[in-house]
C-alpha positions as CSV (number, residue, x, y, z in Angstrom):
1,M,123.3,10.5,61.6
2,S,122.3,8.0,64.1
3,Y,122.0,8.8,67.8
4,E,121.6,6.6,70.9
5,D,121.1,7.8,74.4
6,R,124.2,8.0,76.4
7,V,124.8,8.4,80.1
8,L,126.7,11.5,81.3
9,T,128.0,12.7,84.6
10,C,127.0,16.1,86.0
11,R,129.9,18.3,86.8
12,D,128.2,19.9,89.9
13,C,126.2,17.0,91.4
14,G,128.0,14.1,90.3
15,A,124.7,12.3,89.1
16,D,124.3,10.4,86.3
17,F,121.9,11.8,83.8
18,I,120.9,10.5,80.2
19,F,121.8,12.7,77.4
20,T,119.0,11.5,75.0
21,A,119.2,10.7,71.1
22,G,116.7,13.5,70.5
23,E,118.5,16.1,72.6
24,Q,121.7,15.2,70.6
25,A,119.9,15.5,67.3
26,F,118.9,19.0,68.8
27,Y,122.4,19.8,69.8
28,A,123.7,19.0,66.1
29,E,120.7,21.0,64.5
30,K,121.7,23.8,66.4
31,G,125.1,23.8,65.8
32,L,126.2,22.8,69.6
33,L,129.5,20.8,69.5
34,N,129.9,20.0,73.2
35,D,127.8,17.7,75.2
36,P,126.1,19.0,78.2
37,T,128.2,18.8,81.4
38,R,125.2,19.3,84.1
39,C,121.9,17.7,84.5
40,R,118.7,19.1,84.0
41,D,118.2,20.3,87.5
42,C,121.8,21.8,88.0
43,R,121.3,23.6,84.3
44,R,118.0,25.0,85.7
45,R,119.6,26.0,89.0
46,R,122.5,27.8,87.3
47,K,120.0,29.7,85.0
48,Q,118.2,31.0,87.7
49,R,121.3,32.3,89.8
50,S,122.7,33.9,86.5
51,N,119.4,35.5,85.7
52,G,119.6,37.1,89.2
53,N,117.0,35.0,90.7
54,A,119.3,33.2,93.1
55,G,117.3,31.3,95.9
56,G,114.3,32.2,94.6
57,M,114.5,36.1,95.5
58,E,112.6,38.5,93.8
59,R,114.2,41.2,91.7
60,Q,114.3,44.8,93.3
61,M,111.8,47.0,91.5
62,Y,112.4,50.7,91.4
63,D,109.2,53.1,91.1
64,T,109.6,55.9,88.5
65,F,107.7,57.7,85.7
66,C,107.9,57.1,82.0
67,S,109.9,59.8,80.3
68,T,107.3,59.7,77.4
69,C,103.7,59.4,78.8
70,G,104.5,60.3,82.4
71,A,103.0,57.1,83.5
72,P,104.1,55.6,86.7
73,T,106.2,52.6,86.2
74,Q,108.6,50.1,87.8
75,V,112.0,49.3,86.4
76,P,114.8,46.8,87.4
77,F,117.3,49.5,87.8
78,K,117.7,52.3,90.0
79,P,117.0,55.3,87.5
80,T,119.7,58.0,87.7
81,G,118.3,60.6,85.6
82,R,120.6,60.7,83.0
83,K,118.7,58.3,80.6
84,P,115.1,58.1,79.6
85,V,113.1,55.5,81.4
86,Y,110.1,54.2,79.5
87,C,106.8,52.1,80.7
88,R,106.0,49.0,78.7
89,E,104.1,50.5,76.4
90,C,106.3,53.1,75.2
91,M,108.8,50.9,75.3
92,A,107.2,48.6,73.0
93,V,106.4,51.4,70.4
94,N,110.0,52.6,70.8
95,R,111.1,49.0,69.6
96,R,108.9,48.8,67.1
97,A,110.1,52.3,65.6
98,S,113.6,50.9,65.7
99,F,113.1,47.9,63.5
100,R,111.4,50.0,60.9
């Protein structure tokens, strides 16, 4: 299939942006049926907001200890004590073990 650059209008800021032929081919390859409705900048801002990084604010981290090795670590949620909390190294070991 042949693709040509198309001009679309961003639903958030109203600016025109180009949906390139390469982007269209990528969308088709991934099975995406709908054209993008936001420009690149608005997509990036929306993604940052949905990732909890609104306005460039840092995510609050909580100090705790790993349930496996006892090492001090930080996690992005407030530990309640009901479930184990792991440091990065122990979490990686647990993930590798669960895929075997």
